C-alpha positions in Angstrom: -28.1 2.0 -24.2 -26.0 -1.1 -24.5 -23.1 1.0 -25.8 -23.0 3.1 -22.6 -23.1 0.0 -20.4 -20.4 -1.6 -22.5 -18.2 1.5 -22.2 -18.7 1.6 -18.4 -17.8 -2.1 -18.1 -14.7 -1.6 -20.2 -13.6 1.4 -18.0 -14.2 -0.6 -14.9 -12.1 -3.4 -16.2 -9.4 -1.1 -17.2 -9.3 0.5 -13.7 -9.2 -3.0 -12.2 -6.4 -4.1 -14.5 -4.3 -1.0 -13.5 -4.9 -1.6 -9.8 -3.9 -5.3 -10.1 -0.8 -4.4 -12.1 0.3 -1.9 -9.4 -0.3 -4.4 -6.7 1.8 -7.0 -8.5 4.6 -4.4 -9.0 4.6 -3.5 -5.4 4.6 -7.2 -4.3 7.6 -7.9 -6.6 9.7 -5.3 -4.9 12.1 -6.7 -2.3 11.1 -5.7 1.3 13.5 -3.3 2.9 14.0 -3.8 6.6 13.7 -0.4 8.4 14.6 -0.8 12.1 13.4 2.8 12.8 10.3 4.7 11.7 11.0 6.9 8.7 8.6 9.5 10.2 9.5 9.9 13.8 12.7 7.9 14.2 11.4 5.6 16.9 12.4 1.9 16.8 10.0 -0.4 15.0 9.5 -3.5 17.1 11.0 -6.7 15.7 7.6 -8.5 15.9 6.0 -5.7 13.7 8.9 -5.9 11.2 8.5 -9.7 11.0 4.8 -9.6 10.5 4.9 -6.8 7.9 8.1 -7.1 5.8 9.1 -3.7 4.4 7.1 -1.7 7.0 8.5 1.8 7.2 6.5 3.4 10.1 5.7 2.7 13.7 2.1 2.0 14.6 1.4 5.5 15.7 2.8 7.1 12.5 1.0 4.5 10.3 -2.3 5.3 12.0 -1.7 9.1 11.4 -1.0 8.4 7.7 -4.0 6.2 7.3 -6.3 8.7 8.9 -5.0 11.5 6.6 -3.5 13.5 9.5 0.1 12.4 8.8 
């Protein structure tokens, strides 16, 4: 039984390590300033771009993407 638990723990750790490596890779990329939404072309407000460096979508399109409808 301990072997199965050990295997599960190792797999969980491996998945966590991969997720952390991906997060570090993304964080290391320079933020590209997109003045217009890549989805609809509307202007992205300066305040949103300042708060979220590298943002690519307006609020509406971002909500659509996160909800799975975009």
